N, C-alpha and C positions, 0 to 999 in steps of 0.2 A: 164346579162340584169339588168338595173337599178332597184333598189328596189321599187321606186315609180311608175314605169311603169305598167299600167294595162289596160286591156280592157275586158269588159264583153259583151257578145252578147246582153244583155239587155240594154247596152248603145246605141244601134242602135234600134230605135223604131220598125222596122219590125222584128228584131231578138227577141225583147221582146214579140211582139205579137205571134210569133211562139213558144216561150218558149225555144229558143236555150240555151244550157248549155255548158260552157267551161269544157272540160275534162282535157286538158293540152296544154301548149304552151311553146316555147323556141327554140332558135338556128335555126330559120327558119322553125319550125314545129308547127303545131297546130292540135288539135282534138276537135271537137264540136259534140254535141249530140242533137237530137230532139226526144222527146217522142211522142208516138202515141196518138192522140186525134181525136175524131170523126169529128170535124170541119176541120181537116187537111187531111182528108182521101177521097179517091175516093169511088165510089159505092161498089167496091169489098173489102173495108176496108183496103186498102194499102195506105201508105202515098202518097199524090199527087206528081207528078213530079215537080211541081212548088215549093213545100216545099223542096224537095231534092235539087233543083237548088239553092234555097236561102241558104240552109245549106252549100252547096259547096262554093258559092260565099263568104259567111262570113268566112268560115274556111280559104279560100285563103287569104282574107284580114288580118286576124289575123296572118297567117304564114308570110306574107310580113312584118308586123310590128314587129314580133318577130325576123325576120332576121336582120332588121335594128335597132332594139332596141329602137324604139320610136313610139309614136302615129303619124299617118299620115293621110292626106286626100288622099284616094286611089279611083281611078275610074277603073271600069272593062272595058278594051278595047276589049277583045275577050275571050269568055268562051265557049269551046267546051265540051259538056257533051255526053258521050256514055252510054245509059241505057242498061245494060246487061240483066237485068231481073226485074220483079216486086219485090218489098219488100214483105215479108210474111205478111199476114193479121194481123192487130192489133199489129205490131211490130214497135219499135222505130228504128232510124237509127243513125249511127255514121259516121262522115267524118274525114279523116286524110289528112292533106294538107302539102306539102313540097315546100317551096320556094327555088328552086334549083339554081336560078340565079337572079342577079339584076344589073342594070346600074344606072346612075344618075336619069333617068326619067322613067324606066320601071322595072317591076319585073315579073318573070316567075314561075308558080306554077303548080304542079301536085297534083291530089286529088284522093282518093279512098273512096268509101262509101259502108257500109255493114249494115245488120240488126242484125242477130244472130251470124254470123261467119265471121271474117275478111278475111278468105280465100275464101269465096263465095260472091263475090262482087255484089252489086246492080248496081253500076255505077262507071265510072272513068271520070276524067275531066282534061283538061289542059287549062290554062288561061294566059293571058298577062294583067298586071295591070299598070296603069299610077300612078307614084308617084308624087303627086301634091305639097304638102307643109306640114309642121308640123301643127298638129291640135292645135287649141287654146282652150284647155280644161283644 
C-alpha cells in the first residue's frame, strides 16, 4: 500500500463523533474499535445497535480502500447485519472486516464484531459497496 495513503475514522464526521479508532488495515482487511461511553449506550448499558452498525459500515469502507490501495468515495448498497447477542454491559467493541472481492464498480465485504472475546461474536455482517470515484482529499 502506498506510504501516503491513510484514512482515519475521524476523517468521517460521524466516525469522529462516535470516537472510532483504527486498530489495523491493509491487504483488504481492517479492524476498527469503538469505546463504551454512556451516550452511545442503551438503557442496559450495552452499546446501541446503531453504534455497532456504524462501526461495521466504516470498517467495511476501510477494508475496501485497503484492498484497492487508495481513498475512494464508497456508498453502501446493501448491508445485512445479524446480531447474535448483546454486547456485555459497559464494554467496547471491535470490528474486523475483510473485502474478499471487488469488481470495477462493486466491492464485497464480510465483518465480525466482538466485545471481550473474538471467538464469542456480538454480530456478523455482509455487505456490497459501490466504488464511485477517487476521493479528492
